[in-house]
C-alpha positions in Angstrom: 120.1 49.4 26.8 122.5 52.3 26.4 123.2 54.1 23.2 126.7 54.4 21.8 128.8 56.5 19.4 132.3 56.3 18.0 134.1 58.6 15.4 137.3 58.4 13.6 138.6 60.7 10.8 139.0 64.4 10.1 139.0 66.8 12.9 135.5 68.1 13.5 133.6 70.1 16.3 131.9 67.6 18.7 128.4 69.3 18.2 128.3 68.1 14.6 127.9 64.4 16.1 126.3 64.9 19.5 123.8 67.6 18.8 123.2 68.6 15.2 122.3 65.2 13.5 118.4 64.6 13.3 118.8 61.5 15.3 121.8 62.5 17.5 122.8 61.0 20.7 120.7 63.6 22.5 117.6 62.6 20.6 118.4 58.9 21.1 118.5 59.5 24.8 114.7 60.3 25.0 113.4 58.9 21.7 115.5 55.7 20.8 114.2 53.7 17.8 116.0 50.4 18.3 116.4 49.6 22.0 115.9 45.9 23.0 114.9 46.9 26.5 114.0 50.2 28.3 112.5 53.3 27.2 114.9 56.1 27.9 118.6 56.8 28.3 118.2 59.2 31.2 120.8 57.8 33.8 123.7 59.9 32.8 126.1 60.3 29.9 129.6 60.8 28.9 131.8 61.8 26.1 135.5 61.1 25.5 137.8 62.6 22.9 141.4 62.9 22.0 143.5 66.1 21.3 143.2 67.0 17.6 146.9 68.0 17.5 148.9 66.4 20.4 149.4 63.0 19.1 150.3 61.2 22.4 148.1 63.1 24.8 145.9 60.9 26.8 142.1 61.3 26.2 139.8 63.7 27.9 136.3 62.8 29.3 133.2 64.7 30.3 130.5 62.9 32.3 127.3 63.9 34.1 124.7 61.8 36.0 122.1 64.2 34.6 120.1 63.1 31.5 122.1 64.5 28.4 119.3 66.8 27.4 119.5 68.6 30.9 123.2 69.6 30.8 123.3 73.3 29.9 127.2 73.2 29.4 127.4 70.5 26.8 126.2 72.6 23.8 128.9 75.2 24.4 131.6 72.6 25.0 130.7 70.6 22.0 130.8 73.8 19.9 134.3 74.5 21.2 136.0 71.1 21.3 137.4 69.7 18.1 138.7 66.1 17.8 139.6 63.5 15.2 138.3 60.7 17.5 135.3 60.7 19.8 133.4 58.3 21.9 129.9 59.1 23.2 127.4 57.3 25.5 124.0 57.8 27.1 123.1 55.4 29.9 120.1 53.4 30.6 121.3 51.8 34.0 121.1 48.1 34.7 118.8 47.4 37.5 120.8 47.4 41.0 123.8 49.3 39.5 124.0 52.8 41.0 123.7 56.0 39.0 126.7 57.9 40.0 129.7 59.6 38.4 132.0 56.6 39.2 129.9 54.4 37.1 129.7 56.9 34.1 131.4 56.0 30.9 133.5 56.4 28.9 136.1 54.5 31.0 139.7 55.2 30.2 143.2 53.9 30.9 146.3 55.4 29.5 145.6 56.0 25.9 142.3 54.0 25.8 138.7 55.0 25.8 135.8 52.5 26.2 132.1 52.4 26.0 129.8 49.4 26.3 126.1 48.9 25.6 124.8 45.7 27.1 124.7 43.6 30.4 125.9 40.6 32.3 122.7 38.9 33.7 122.6 39.2 37.5 126.2 40.3 37.4 127.0 40.5 41.1 125.8 36.8 41.6 127.2 35.5 38.5 130.4 36.7 36.7 131.5 39.4 39.2 133.9 37.1 41.1 135.0 34.9 38.0 136.0 38.2 36.1 138.0 39.4 39.1 139.7 36.2 39.5 140.9 36.4 35.8 142.6 39.8 36.3 146.3 40.7 37.2 146.6 42.7 40.3 147.3 45.8 38.1 143.9 45.4 36.2 142.0 44.6 39.3 143.2 47.7 41.2 142.1 50.0 38.4 138.4 49.1 39.1 136.7 52.0 40.9 133.0 51.4 40.2 130.4 48.6 40.3 129.2 48.0 36.8 129.6 45.0 34.6 131.0 47.4 31.9 134.0 48.5 33.9 134.8 44.9 34.7 134.6 44.0 30.9 136.9 47.0 30.2 139.4 45.6 32.9 139.5 42.4 31.0 140.6 44.2 27.9 143.2 46.2 29.9 144.4 43.0 31.4 144.8 41.5 27.8 146.7 44.5 26.6 149.1 44.9 29.8 150.0 41.1 29.7 150.7 41.0 26.0 152.2 44.3 24.4 152.0 42.8 21.0 148.2 42.5 20.9 146.2 44.9 18.7 143.0 46.6 20.0 140.9 44.2 17.8 142.7 41.1 19.2 142.2 42.3 22.8 138.6 42.9 22.4 138.1 39.6 20.6 139.9 37.8 23.4 138.0 39.4 26.0 134.6 38.3 24.4 135.9 34.8 24.0 136.7 34.8 27.7 133.4 36.1 28.7 131.8 33.3 26.5 133.9 30.7 28.3 132.9 32.3 31.7 129.3 32.3 30.9 129.0 29.0 29.3 128.7 26.6 32.3 125.8 28.2 34.0 124.1 29.5 30.8 124.6 33.2 31.8 123.1 35.6 29.4 125.3 38.6 28.3 125.6 41.1 25.6 128.7 43.2 24.6 128.3 46.0 22.0 131.5 47.8 22.7 133.5 50.7 21.2 137.2 50.9 22.0 139.8 53.4 20.8 143.3 54.6 21.4 142.8 57.7 19.2 144.5 56.3 16.2 142.3 53.1 15.6 138.7 52.4 16.4 137.3 48.9 17.1 133.9 47.6 18.0 132.0 44.6 18.8 128.4 43.4 18.2 127.9 40.3 20.3 125.0 38.8 22.4 124.7 35.1 23.4 120.9 35.3 23.3 118.4 35.8 20.5 117.9 39.7 20.8 121.1 41.3 19.8 121.6 45.1 20.3 121.8 47.0 17.1 125.1 48.5 15.8 125.8 50.3 12.5 128.7 52.1 10.7 129.1 54.4 7.9 132.2 55.6 6.0 132.8 58.8 4.1 129.3 60.1 4.2 129.0 63.4 2.1 128.5 65.5 5.4 131.4 63.5 7.1 134.0 62.8 4.4 137.2 61.0 5.4 135.7 59.5 8.5 134.1 56.5 10.0 131.0 56.6 12.3 129.9 53.8 14.5 126.6 54.1 16.4 124.0 52.0 18.1 121.3 53.8 15.7 121.8 55.7 12.5 122.3 59.4 13.3 121.1 60.7 10.0 119.8 59.5 6.7 122.6 57.7 4.7 124.3 54.5 3.7 124.6 53.0 7.1 125.6 49.4 7.2 124.2 47.1 10.0 127.2 45.4 11.7 126.8 41.6 11.5 125.8 39.8 14.8 128.7 38.2 16.6 131.3 40.3 14.9 134.3 42.6 15.6 134.6 45.8 13.4 138.1 47.2 13.0 138.7 50.8 11.8 142.5 51.4 11.1 144.4 54.7 10.8 143.8 54.6 7.1 140.1 54.4 7.9 139.9 51.0 6.1 137.1 48.9 7.8 137.4 45.2 8.3 134.8 42.8 9.9 135.7 39.5 11.6 133.4 36.9 12.8 133.5 36.0 16.5 133.5 32.2 16.7 
């Protein structure tokens, strides 16, 4: 299982989230506390962020197939870059899915950033073809890698491209509902802890159709991160973290109000 991070709020230097907390994403890569499978997150990492001043600028990403603790450039970049919205990810690769740049998250499309912690059981032999059959030609053509994660992202892109009136929260909810439908006939296991953002809003899901649901937490207006919401697989520091309910969608609006909806 991978580890995720999402931030929306006042502009801050990225190292305040990626490096400085006592249980930062870097620490979680080699000493995770709450992973349901695997021991390390050493199969690459990625960060994505939005320009702190240019409102309509597409997001930026920085990725590497090295373990995050081995990237000598990251501390300098994270100290230099400031943003109001950040997504981060350290990877524990699913068996038989290659470790290369094309499979590194975050995945992006226009103004969207996406990270996923989870799996689709035996993906290539189960939902690989059904998911692709669901996609418009546009969403199908944007798939470059081989991961279940990117295919799930393409379902979200498909939802948004075919219905311009959908919110991020609705698109994510519809995507999970569709995965439930596709998985149900053959009782295929999957989990989908996802963080998605357009730079103005943040939405996330905690969902698994088996017993062991990956963890997900959020915290709002901590004393060290005032006027901000952080979503993470594991708490980054001591504070009033709230465990996201299982089978739920968490939405964070531009005003930083948090709402939680049940996935039926």
